LOKOL-648619 format. One record per residue (C-alpha): residue in three letters; x, y, z. Coordinates in steps of 0.05 Angstrom, whole numbers, plus 5000, padded with zeros to 4 digits. Example, Ala and Ser with C-alpha at 12.3 -4.5 7.8 and 13.67 -1.06 7.14 Angstrom:
2
ALA_5246_4910_5156
SER_5273_4979_5143
REM end
This chain:
474
ARG_5248_2187_2539
GLY_5306_2142_2562
LEU_5295_2089_2508
THR_5337_2076_2447
GLY_5309_2099_2380
PRO_5306_2056_2318
GLY_5366_2092_2289
ALA_5412_2076_2348
GLY_5455_2015_2357
PRO_5438_1969_2416
GLY_5503_1980_2453
THR_5514_1938_2516
GLU_5519_1997_2563
HIS_5457_2033_2541
THR_5415_1970_2532
LEU_5431_1947_2603
LEU_5408_2015_2628
ASN_5343_2014_2590
GLY_5328_1940_2601
SER_5345_1932_2674
VAL_5329_1999_2703
GLY_5273_2021_2656
ALA_5220_1990_2701
MET_5237_2035_2759
ALA_5250_2098_2716
ALA_5184_2129_2735
GLU_5194_2120_2810
SER_5268_2121_2831
PRO_5312_2183_2832
VAL_5359_2148_2783
GLY_5301_2139_2735
SER_5282_2213_2741
LEU_5354_2231_2728
GLN_5355_2186_2667
HIS_5293_2221_2642
GLU_5324_2290_2647
ALA_5389_2266_2614
THR_5353_2239_2553
CYS_5346_2276_2486
SER_5273_2283_2465
ILE_5291_2272_2391
CYS_5335_2210_2390
LEU_5311_2185_2459
GLU_5382_2169_2481
PHE_5428_2201_2531
PHE_5451_2270_2508
LYS_5512_2270_2463
ASP_5547_2338_2458
PRO_5485_2373_2489
VAL_5468_2444_2467
ILE_5417_2492_2497
LEU_5370_2536_2456
ASP_5346_2606_2472
CYS_5281_2577_2499
GLY_5319_2535_2551
HIS_5308_2466_2521
ASN_5367_2419_2509
PHE_5382_2372_2450
CYS_5440_2334_2420
ARG_5477_2379_2372
VAL_5471_2328_2315
CYS_5396_2317_2328
ILE_5376_2391_2328
SER_5421_2406_2268
GLN_5389_2350_2227
CYS_5319_2372_2249
TRP_5332_2443_2226
ASP_5368_2424_2162
GLY_5337_2461_2103
LEU_5285_2499_2143
GLY_5312_2568_2127
PRO_5316_2625_2177
ASN_5250_2612_2214
CYS_5266_2549_2254
SER_5229_2529_2317
CYS_5243_2488_2379
PRO_5217_2417_2369
GLN_5191_2416_2440
CYS_5158_2484_2452
ARG_5154_2509_2379
GLN_5186_2576_2397
VAL_5216_2608_2334
MET_5292_2612_2335
PRO_5313_2662_2281
GLN_5386_2664_2305
ARG_5399_2589_2311
ASN_5440_2598_2374
LEU_5468_2530_2396
ARG_5505_2541_2461
PRO_5544_2480_2490
ASN_5515_2457_2556
ARG_5577_2429_2590
GLN_5543_2424_2658
LEU_5489_2379_2628
ALA_5543_2337_2594
ASN_5575_2324_2663
ILE_5507_2306_2691
VAL_5496_2256_2634
LYS_5564_2224_2649
ILE_5546_2216_2723
THR_5477_2190_2705
LYS_5508_2135_2663
GLN_5552_2113_2720
LEU_5494_2112_2770
SER_5451_2074_2721
LEU_5504_2021_2711
GLN_5511_2012_2787
ALA_5435_2007_2795
ALA_5430_1956_2739
LYS_5487_1914_2768
GLY_5456_1916_2838
ALA_5388_1895_2813
GLY_5418_1837_2775
GLU_5456_1810_2835
GLU_5394_1816_2879
ASN_5354_1775_2829
MET_5407_1722_2826
ARG_5411_1716_2902
GLY_5336_1710_2906
GLY_5333_1657_2852
SER_5386_1612_2885
GLN_5338_1597_2943
GLU_5288_1565_2896
ALA_5291_1505_2850
LEU_5328_1517_2786
HIS_5279_1526_2728
LEU_5300_1500_2660
LEU_5274_1520_2592
CYS_5278_1483_2527
GLU_5335_1516_2487
GLU_5300_1500_2421
THR_5230_1527_2435
GLN_5243_1571_2497
THR_5168_1569_2509
GLU_5157_1517_2563
GLU_5194_1482_2620
VAL_5222_1413_2610
CYS_5238_1355_2655
ASP_5308_1338_2681
ARG_5315_1283_2628
CYS_5326_1336_2573
HIS_5399_1349_2587
THR_5423_1364_2516
HIS_5383_1426_2499
THR_5363_1459_2565
VAL_5385_1527_2593
PRO_5370_1562_2659
ALA_5308_1606_2656
GLU_5346_1664_2688
LYS_5396_1664_2631
VAL_5341_1666_2579
ALA_5307_1723_2615
GLN_5372_1762_2618
GLU_5382_1752_2543
TYR_5313_1781_2530
LYS_5330_1840_2574
VAL_5395_1852_2537
GLY_5374_1842_2465
LYS_5302_1827_2450
CYS_5260_1873_2493
PRO_5291_1937_2465
LEU_5270_1914_2396
CYS_5199_1910_2419
LEU_5205_1979_2451
GLN_5233_2006_2386
GLU_5169_1987_2351
VAL_5132_2031_2400
ILE_5180_2089_2393
PHE_5184_2087_2316
PRO_5115_2119_2303
ALA_5134_2178_2348
GLN_5199_2188_2312
SER_5163_2183_2245
GLU_5115_2237_2268
LEU_5174_2282_2286
PHE_5203_2269_2217
VAL_5137_2288_2183
ILE_5133_2351_2225
GLY_5203_2370_2202
LEU_5184_2359_2129
GLN_5122_2402_2139
GLN_5164_2458_2168
LYS_5211_2454_2108
THR_5152_2455_2060
GLU_5121_2515_2095
ALA_5188_2552_2092
GLU_5194_2539_2017
ARG_5122_2561_2006
GLN_5134_2627_2043
LYS_5198_2637_2002
LEU_5162_2624_1937
VAL_5105_2671_1954
SER_5154_2726_1973
GLU_5194_2719_1909
PHE_5133_2720_1864
ARG_5104_2780_1903
GLN_5169_2818_1889
LEU_5168_2797_1816
HIS_5095_2820_1809
GLN_5114_2887_1840
PHE_5172_2895_1792
LEU_5130_2878_1732
GLU_5076_2928_1753
GLU_5129_2982_1762
GLN_5160_2966_1694
GLU_5091_2966_1661
ARG_5074_3034_1691
LEU_5142_3062_1672
GLN_5139_3037_1600
LEU_5068_3061_1591
ASP_5086_3130_1618
GLN_5146_3135_1570
LEU_5104_3111_1512
GLY_5050_3162_1531
GLU_5100_3219_1532
LEU_5126_3197_1464
GLU_5055_3195_1436
LYS_5043_3266_1463
GLU_5105_3291_1429
ILE_5084_3260_1363
ILE_5015_3292_1369
ARG_5046_3359_1388
SER_5092_3356_1328
GLN_5034_3340_1282
ASN_4993_3397_1311
GLU_5049_3446_1300
LYS_5056_3426_1227
LEU_4981_3429_1218
SER_4979_3499_1249
MET_5034_3522_1202
GLU_4997_3493_1142
ILE_4931_3526_1164
SER_4967_3592_1173
ARG_4998_3586_1103
LEU_4930_3571_1071
SER_4897_3629_1110
ASP_4950_3677_1083
LEU_4938_3651_1012
ILE_4863_3660_1018
SER_4871_3731_1045
GLU_4917_3748_0988
MET_4868_3720_0937
GLU_4812_3761_0968
ARG_4854_3824_0962
LYS_4871_3809_0889
CYS_4797_3800_0874
GLN_4785_3871_0895
GLN_4833_3897_0842
PRO_4812_3921_0773
ALA_4799_3867_0721
SER_4861_3883_0681
GLU_4908_3874_0741
PHE_4870_3813_0766
LEU_4878_3778_0699
GLN_4953_3790_0701
VAL_4962_3754_0768
ARG_4909_3699_0760
LEU_4957_3649_0730
ILE_5005_3658_0787
MET_4950_3651_0839
PHE_4922_3588_0807
SER_4991_3557_0805
ARG_5001_3572_0879
CYS_4933_3543_0897
LYS_4946_3480_0858
LYS_5013_3471_0892
GLY_4982_3481_0960
LYS_4926_3432_0946
PHE_4971_3373_0934
GLN_5019_3380_0994
GLU_5053_3317_1016
PRO_5022_3282_1077
LEU_5050_3305_1143
GLU_5107_3261_1166
ILE_5133_3244_1236
PRO_5199_3279_1248
SER_5260_3235_1240
GLU_5280_3248_1313
LEU_5214_3221_1339
LYS_5219_3161_1292
ALA_5287_3146_1321
ARG_5261_3152_1393
LEU_5203_3105_1377
ALA_5250_3053_1348
ASP_5296_3060_1408
PHE_5237_3051_1455
SER_5217_2987_1419
GLN_5288_2961_1425
LYS_5291_2976_1499
ASN_5227_2939_1513
VAL_5261_2870_1515
GLY_5225_2809_1542
LEU_5236_2800_1616
LYS_5231_2725_1613
GLU_5286_2719_1560
THR_5331_2767_1599
LEU_5323_2729_1665
ARG_5336_2663_1628
LYS_5401_2690_1599
PHE_5427_2712_1667
LYS_5403_2651_1706
GLY_5460_2612_1737
THR_5511_2668_1729
LYS_5559_2661_1787
LYS_5580_2722_1828
MET_5653_2739_1821
LYS_5702_2781_1860
VAL_5721_2848_1831
THR_5777_2895_1852
LEU_5789_2968_1834
ASP_5846_2990_1789
PRO_5884_3047_1824
ASP_5918_3067_1759
THR_5851_3089_1730
ALA_5823_3124_1792
HIS_5811_3199_1789
PRO_5860_3237_1834
ASP_5802_3259_1880
LEU_5783_3186_1895
ILE_5813_3146_1952
LEU_5817_3070_1946
SER_5822_3023_2006
GLU_5884_2979_2015
ASP_5847_2917_1992
GLN_5821_2955_1931
LYS_5749_2936_1949
SER_5721_3005_1966
VAL_5727_3076_1939
ARG_5706_3144_1967
TRP_5712_3217_1949
GLY_5770_3251_1984
MET_5774_3322_2010
ARG_5839_3336_1974
ARG_5870_3314_1908
GLN_5918_3254_1913
ASP_5989_3260_1890
VAL_5987_3207_1836
PRO_6019_3204_1766
ASP_5978_3230_1709
ASN_5982_3167_1666
PRO_5941_3156_1603
GLN_5895_3106_1639
ARG_5873_3155_1693
PHE_5807_3193_1691
ASP_5821_3267_1700
THR_5751_3300_1696
TRP_5697_3251_1715
LEU_5705_3219_1785
CYS_5710_3149_1755
VAL_5750_3085_1767
LEU_5751_3019_1729
GLY_5756_2948_1756
CYS_5820_2908_1747
GLU_5782_2852_1714
GLY_5763_2853_1641
PHE_5720_2806_1599
THR_5717_2786_1526
SER_5670_2727_1534
GLY_5623_2691_1582
LYS_5572_2712_1634
HIS_5594_2750_1696
CYS_5563_2788_1753
TRP_5586_2826_1815
GLU_5553_2864_1871
VAL_5565_2934_1898
ASP_5542_2963_1964
VAL_5515_3033_1952
GLU_5494_3091_1995
VAL_5420_3110_1997
GLY_5417_3184_1983
GLY_5488_3188_1956
ASN_5511_3204_1886
TRP_5540_3144_1850
ALA_5538_3103_1786
VAL_5554_3030_1771
GLY_5558_2990_1707
VAL_5609_2970_1653
ALA_5652_3006_1603
LYS_5696_2990_1544
GLU_5769_2988_1561
SER_5779_3041_1506
VAL_5732_3090_1540
SER_5760_3161_1540
ARG_5795_3180_1605
LYS_5811_3253_1592
GLY_5763_3312_1591
ARG_5687_3310_1597
ILE_5656_3250_1563
SER_5585_3227_1550
LEU_5560_3175_1600
ASP_5520_3132_1552
PRO_5527_3069_1509
LYS_5551_3112_1450
ALA_5612_3130_1491
GLY_5622_3057_1512
ILE_5588_3061_1580
TRP_5528_3021_1603
ALA_5508_3041_1673
MET_5455_3068_1721
TRP_5463_3122_1772
GLN_5432_3157_1831
CYS_5443_3232_1826
GLU_5408_3285_1868
GLY_5357_3233_1892
GLN_5339_3211_1821
TYR_5351_3141_1794
GLN_5365_3138_1719
ALA_5393_3091_1667
LEU_5449_3127_1630
THR_5419_3123_1561
THR_5406_3178_1508
PRO_5361_3209_1531
ARG_5364_3189_1605
THR_5313_3135_1626
PRO_5280_3150_1693
LEU_5276_3089_1739
SER_5216_3083_1785
LEU_5237_3043_1846
SER_5190_3027_1903
GLN_5248_3023_1952
ALA_5319_3050_1949
PRO_5368_2992_1937
TRP_5426_2979_1985
ARG_5463_2930_1940
ILE_5467_2931_1864
ARG_5484_2871_1821
VAL_5514_2884_1753
CYS_5507_2828_1702
LEU_5545_2821_1636
ASP_5530_2770_1581
TYR_5584_2783_1530
GLU_5560_2735_1476
GLY_5488_2756_1487
ARG_5509_2830_1483
ARG_5469_2843_1546
VAL_5481_2887_1607
ALA_5431_2886_1665
VAL_5428_2920_1732
LEU_5390_2885_1788
ASP_5370_2897_1860
ALA_5413_2844_1893
ASP_5371_2839_1957
LYS_5304_2831_1920
GLU_5333_2791_1862
VAL_5294_2833_1812
PRO_5319_2872_1751
ILE_5323_2948_1755
PHE_5341_2960_1682
VAL_5362_2918_1622
PHE_5399_2953_1566
PRO_5385_2940_1493
PRO_5434_2894_1457
ALA_5502_2926_1464
ALA_5557_2935_1411
PHE_5619_2909_1446
THR_5655_2899_1379
GLY_5703_2849_1409
GLU_5731_2899_1460
ARG_5750_2883_1531
ILE_5693_2903_1579
CYS_5710_2926_1650
PRO_5670_2942_1713
TRP_5659_3018_1716
PHE_5643_3063_1776
TRP_5629_3137_1787
VAL_5632_3166_1858
GLY_5601_3234_1871
ARG_5625_3283_1923
GLY_5616_3257_1994
SER_5597_3187_1971
ARG_5629_3118_1974
LEU_5621_3049_1942
ARG_5640_2980_1969
LEU_5650_2916_1930
REM end
């Protein structure tokens, strides 16, 4: 492992170590020390060594580049142990050992060179042709000859490492391919997980929409049956009356026959039964709510998350805001605050400081599982005094969790079937698209998308409701 890699420069110090002492690396203590002080990725002495949880050491730059883009499930390149935390602890003791190893290697290389020179001086000086450097020449070639020892030293310093690099390069290429495979596998797992969540969301939405449509269909049938029952009862009464009249004397029967015939004719040509206007409106509203998921996701794609703060001038007196105006909770006692026109005095509500009249915006809210809360948006002109309706007609688009039930604040309320209670809610606003959506921020899937909203050019603000004993955090 103590050889230079193809990506490293052939510095004089390191090349001397590898060229002169490499032959005895497998036998001498210095060679063993060089082996332990070499990074298994770059095959050079450790630079800023770090130790992993599994006990193996690498250069900080080498292991960082190896893990780049692999996501949370990285593994040790040497033992393949998974490292979810990516703990890179500096190994200062190993750094000192590397420094000492370099000094010992330089001394060993210098001593070996001097010994070779002393041994060579006792023999005849061998000359090589400087042009070909392939065969010895006679002493008559004085113009282009060099000592053989000098040529050998040049090969040790510059040329042999190049040959060794050709051997090392395939191994490094294999490590590079393994890194790419790990990145590909991580992306594959991420893609499978995201689509699994999307499939689950679509199945839940399909079941919810079908249940709602089924309930609406039952109400339509129930209404029709009620009208049919009333009509049958009316006709039965008319038949009974006609039967009673037929039992009367002929003179009396003839007097009422014209009236009876007129009533029968009128009953025969009743208008067809119509669906009540209320059910018609609910059916139209249902069709409007059933927006395409693909179009909705496309509209909100690329929306950047923004920072939102709470407006203390709008907070209900029972609500307590943090100093940074990033969290709100219900207080045990009413706060001594001025009763200004902007403050909510009945509902435990508070608005965000930010307001929007254009663009796409989103923000996230940490919520309590099992608490009572609501998040969404509201018109700046929303009523602050007295009890108000929490629905789009009143200028509020939001969802809530109340008494363990998740609902979209529509008219009537829309139950939300969630497989798992969300911890973080993302509210998305597309002003020009007239869209408001609420998403599970952890799963990156929509919870509810409101029908096209009527903002009418008004400023739209973040809106929050905090029930008793609950809190929200931005």
